[in-house]
N, C-alpha and C positions, 0 to 999 in steps of 0.2 A: 706710299707704302702705308697707310694709315689702315688698307682690307690686310696688314701679315696679322696683324696683333689679334685678329675673333673676324664675327661673321661678323657682316656690317647690320643693322637692324634699319631699314623703311620704316616709315611707318605712310604706308598709302594716304592718308586723310594731306600728308605732311607736304604730299608728293600733290595731291589735285591740289592742294590752296597754291603752293610752291607753284604751278600748273596755269591755274586761270591768272594768277596775277602777271605772270609772264605776256599771259598773252593780253593781259589790257595796255600792260606797258607800253608791246608794238604797237597797241593796236594806237594809240593816243602819239607815238610819236610816230606812229605815217600821219598822222591825223595833222601834227603838230608838222611833217617834211611839205608836204602837200601848201598848205595854209601859207608857208613864208613863199616856198616856189611860184605861190600864186601874186605874192604881194613881189618880186619882185621879177617877175613878167611884166606884174603894172609896169615898174616904171624905166623896160626897155623900154616895153609897148607904145610911152606915153608919148617918147618918139617920131611912131610912127602919125598917131593916128589923133596923138591928144591928151590932152588931163580924162576932159567928161568922160569920152570909150574906153577908153585904158580904165577908168572907177570902176564906167557898166559892166564891163567884161570877169574885172577880180573878180566883184562879187555876186557876179552868175554863176562863175565857176565856186563861191566859197557853198553859195546856196548847194547848187552841186555835190561839193562835201560834203554837208550836214545833210538830207538827207540820202547822200546814200552811210549819211557815219549809222543815219537813222533806221535805215534797212537793213544790218550788219554789212554791207558789204567789204568796207573796210577791215 
């Protein structure tokens, strides 16, 4: 009911700053989830192929994640 006491003043600059901050946070969260998922997959994969291959695939996944993040795809 805050709007019932008068017009709500919204500054466009404040809205843009909030949107940019939220975009940065969601991008960071997405990259973090991908990295944690790669670690968990590595732990599961080592039972099938061994530690060496599992770590190799995890590192390839991290390199791909870093490249996609730098290109702005994530």
